[in-house]
Structures are given as structure tokens and as C-alpha cells.
N, C-alpha and C positions, 0 to 999 in steps of 0.2 A: 723277793721284794714285791713282786706283782701278785702272786697267787696266795701266799701263805700256806699253812699246812693243809687246810681243807681243800683249797684249789689244786695244789700239787698232787695230793692223794687222789682226788677225783680225776685229774688229767691222766695220771698213771694208770688208774683203773680202766678208763676209757680206751687208752692206747693198748693195754693188754687185752681187753675184751675184743677190740677191733681186730687185733692180730689173730686171735683165736677163731673169730667168726669167719675170717677170710681164709678158708682152708681148701679151696679148689686146687687141684693138682697143677694146673697150668700157671698158677700165680704164686708158686712157692717162694720164688725170689722176692716178689712184691711183699708177700706176707712177712718174710724175715727182714727185709730191708726197710720197710715202712717205719717201724719204731726207731730204728737206728738213724734214719735220715731226719725224722722229726725231732729226735733228741740230740742230734749232732752238735748243735751249738752249746747247750748246757753241759753235755759230756766233755766236749773239748775245753770249755771254760774251766770245768772242775779239774781235768787232767793237767792243764797248763798251770793252774793255781798250785796243785800238788807239787809239780816239778819245780816251779818257781820258789816255793817255800823250802824245799829240800836243798836246792842249789844255794840258797842264802843261809843255810844252816838253821833255819827256824823249824819248829814243829809243824809237820805237814797238815795237821788237823786243826790248827788254830786259825781263827778268822783273820781276814785282812780286808783292806779296802781297795784291792787291785783287780777285782773281777770286772768283767766286761761292762756291766751296768754302772759300776762305780767310775770306771774310766770315762764312760759316755756322760755321766753326770758331771764329771770334772771338766768336760769340754763345754758345759753349759746347756746341754740338752735337757728338756723336761722329761718326766717319766713317760708321758704319752709319745714323745718323739723317740725315746729309747725303745719303747715297745714297737713302734713302727719300723725302726732300724732292724731290730732283732727278727721281727716277722718277715721283713724283706729279705734278710739273709737266709731264713728258713725256706722261703719260697724259692730262692735261687738254688738252694740245695735240692 
């Protein structure tokens, strides 16, 4: 919703390249955990969507409007406010 294909591909490339560049032996944990922490919210949202659809008997790869950003839109937040909330959650992680 925020990045589109080009933005998400660029972000993925930058995360992957950053992980590969940070290869000092003392920071192996940071190198491995950094991408997982940064992507925790989207990965968790996707996993919960998959489980939710399977539990309801729907096809797990069909789209729906129950992702985190859809729910926040339903609460009346603007896209800018939603982005702030998601960034805030990411910073807390």
C-alpha cells in the first residue's frame, strides 16, 4: 500500500545488502537478526492473514481487507498516521 512493487523490491535489496555487508564476527547475531526485526511486522501480518484465512475455510492466498493497515484505516487513521504507527511499532521492536 505504501511502497508498491518498486519500493518494496528496493527495500528488500537494501536490507539484504546491509546484512551481507555487516559481516564482522562479533556482530553475527546483529547481522542475522537485523532483517528479521525490521521485517517482523510485515511477516507477522502475513502469517496471521494466512492462519486467519485457513481457519475460516478460505483460500490462504486470496486477498482480503483484514491486514493491519486495513484495520487501521477502518479506525479512521490516515495513511500518514498508519505509517507513523507501523514505524513506531518497528522502532519498539
